[in-house]
C-alpha positions, 0 to 999 in steps of 0.5 A: 592334255592326254598323255601320248601313252594314254589311250581309251583302252587303258585310261582310268576315269580320273585320267580322262576326267583330268584330261578333259578339264585341262583341255577345256580350261585352256580354251576358256583361258585363250578366249578370256582376253576377247570381247563379245565383238572380238569373238563374233567377227569373221575376217575371211571365209577360211577363218571362224569367229572365236565364239563359234570355235568355243561352241563347236567344240562343245557341240562335238561332245554334246552330239557324239557323246551326250546325245548318242550315249547318255539316255535321257540327255536333252540338247541345251538348245535344239536350234544350236546344232544348225549353228555349230555343226561344221561340215558333218553332212550326216548331221544335216543342214548347217550355217554356211561357213562363210556366214559364221560371222553373222551369228551375233546371237547367242552371245559369248557369255551364252556360249560359255554357259553352253560349255559349262552345261556340256562339261557338267553333263559329260563329267557326270555321265563319265563313270557309266560311259562305255569304251566307244563313248570314251574313244569319242571323248579322246577324239573330241579332246584332240579335236578341241586342241586343233581348234585352240590353234585355229582360234589363235590363227583366226584371231591374229588374222582378225586383229591384223585387219584392225588399223590399230593392230591390237594385242591379245596378249602381253609380249612374251620375253625370251632370253637372247640367243646367239645366231644359229650360224650357217645351215648344216645338213643331216643325212637322212635314212635311205632305203626301206622305212616305215611311216604312219601311226603304229597303234600306240596311243591316240592318232587320227585316222589319216595317220595310218595305216603304218606302211613301208616307203622307199627313201632315196639318199637325201639330207635335211637342213639341221634347222628351219629357214629364218626371217633373215634368210627370207629377207635376203630372198625378198631383196634378191627379187624372189617375189618378182622372178617367175622362174622360181614359181609354180604356175599357180603360185605365180598367178597367186602372187600377181593377183594378190600382189604378194611381196612378203610373208603374211603379217610382215610390215615395213617401218618408216626407214624400211625396217621389217616388223611382224604383227603377232598376237602381242601386236607389232614387233620388230622382226627377229632375223634369227627366228624361223620365218612364219606365215608363208604359203606352200607356193612361197616355201617352194619358191624359196627352196628353188631360189636356194637350189634345194627343195622341200622334204617329202613327208616320208623323209621328214617323218623318218627323221623325226621318229626318234625325236621327242615330239613334246619338246620345243616351243609349243603352247603350254598356256594362254600367252603369246605364241611366237617362233623363237630364235634357233639355239646353236646345237648339233643335229636336227633342231626345231622338228616340233614347235615354232612352225609347222613345216611344209612338205612336198607331199600331197595330202593323200590317203596312206595305203590301206586307209579306210574312213570310219563309218558314220559321221566321225568318218567325215573327219579327215578322209574327205579332205584328201584332195588339192592340199599339202602335208605339213609336219611337226608342230608350231608355237600355237600347237598345244603341247602333247598334241603332235607326233611324228606321224601327225599330218596337218594339211592346208591348200597351197595358197594358205598362210594364216597358219603358223607355217614355215619350212625346212630345206632338203637336198638330194645326195 
């Protein structure tokens, strides 16, 4: 994976080749437990088949690096760009997103052969690539890390639809920890502050430009909201009280009969279980709640009498914290939020779950999308979505930073998303 201090300007050929092999291998390892059928089925329109993820990642490198920067390169298959382009209008027609599950051919093994072909060609070409091409490789690696988390999200959603609730990975053992205790509060910075990427190391275009913000006096909760606290919200009728919900959120709850976080199940005696990528396991009341929508997070915050933090409040607090620490993805294994460990100060800012903020996903002041197809990467999605900050247990370690902006629509909850509370002072 790319080191935070490594950018296309100072990366050596060996550094970039090593990072490329590492990221590409993790994708292969994540998909290794899957059958061809597992990797082909699409469980909903927001999800994509694992096979599609694996091929699309290679399509990115083949299209924007090999095709555009390597003289004489011939496409692996001239028909595959139609299958594996995602949303790049500049690259022409493509398979509809909702019908990616119809791509029964090529097979998973053929997609793996495609990946190997692209890898061999790119690594062979690397010594002669210019700075622009190396910048695109760096972007592609970070793009692939995003798809690694998406692959895990989508497979979990798919397996949850199977009545047998199959496991993708063995249960990951964790050391028992003491309960975190009562929620504590950490006063945040107030007055003028700066947020956004500072130009050191890689960042996506939507993370900049860096700019000034004004923060009113506030405090952030010192830890994430737990499953046990969410169970209390359910028992108190939180999902049945319209006074707690935004109008659109209440409509969403009623129409979809939402009564608990996604993947929560009840046992014969009413006890809670959670379905994950290691199958169904008894719910740990001390672990962070996961797979909740913005609507749910906002309703829970209202129930407590507090609120969600803004993007600026969260980022200003997270800036001095090590973004590579915490419970994040290091290898192909069960991603699972872990119980918070007793400590002082802000905890779990990076890892376990992405944290919903109260901020809409809008451009930072002065933002301009890049020219060409890669300019479609983020800017055109800046409407109707909310920002999530941090990282999750399914985020490859080294991928995130304080300025990172994840974003989803308010009803979505198949991502590894939870929340931290904030309050005004």
